[in-house]
C-alpha positions, 0 to 999 in steps of 0.5 A, spaced: 614 353 886 606 355 886 603 357 892 597 354 893 593 360 892 598 361 886 595 355 883 588 356 884 589 363 880 593 359 875 586 354 875 581 359 875 585 363 869 584 356 865 578 355 866 575 362 865 579 361 858 576 354 857 570 358 858 570 363 853 573 359 847 567 354 849 562 359 848 565 363 841 565 355 839 558 355 841 555 361 839 559 359 831 555 353 831 550 357 833 551 361 828 552 355 822 545 354 824 543 359 823 546 360 816 544 353 814 536 354 818 536 360 813 540 356 807 533 351 808 527 355 808 532 359 802 531 352 800 524 350 800 521 356 799 524 356 793 523 348 790 516 351 793 516 355 786 518 351 782 513 345 783 508 351 783 510 353 776 511 345 774 503 345 776 502 351 772 506 348 766 502 341 767 497 345 768 496 348 761 500 342 758 492 338 760 489 343 757 493 344 752 491 337 750 484 339 752 482 343 746 486 340 742 481 334 744 475 338 742 478 341 737 478 333 734 472 332 736 469 338 732 472 336 727 471 329 727 463 331 728 465 335 721 466 329 718 460 325 721 455 330 719 458 331 711 459 324 711 452 323 712 450 328 708 453 326 702 450 318 703 442 322 704 445 325 698 448 319 694 442 315 696 436 320 693 440 319 687 439 313 687 432 313 687 431 318 683 435 313 678 430 309 680 424 312 678 428 315 672 429 308 670 423 305 672 419 312 667 425 309 662 423 303 660 416 305 661 417 310 654 420 304 653 415 300 652 410 304 649 414 307 645 414 298 642 406 298 643 406 304 638 411 302 633 408 295 633 401 299 631 
């Protein structure tokens, strides 16, 4: 049988060993937490970079759409201007043709009168 002092020493040794194991486990957990925190930071940075790239891409697409819209508006304005120009030309031509018809009628009437004399 062990004496009280020997038992006490054994308990101290067991507690010291248990404390060392506990400290090692605690240190391992702290290291794992640190590694996870680093991974989280890297993931955050990666996500921020991805979001930034997506925003840049969206802005570029928006700008391209705006450019297309401006181009389409310019084309539409040009087409409208051509249409206006053709309409004005058509109206001038119709007016000239009406005047020519009036002149032809007058000339025809004059020729009819001359022919009756």
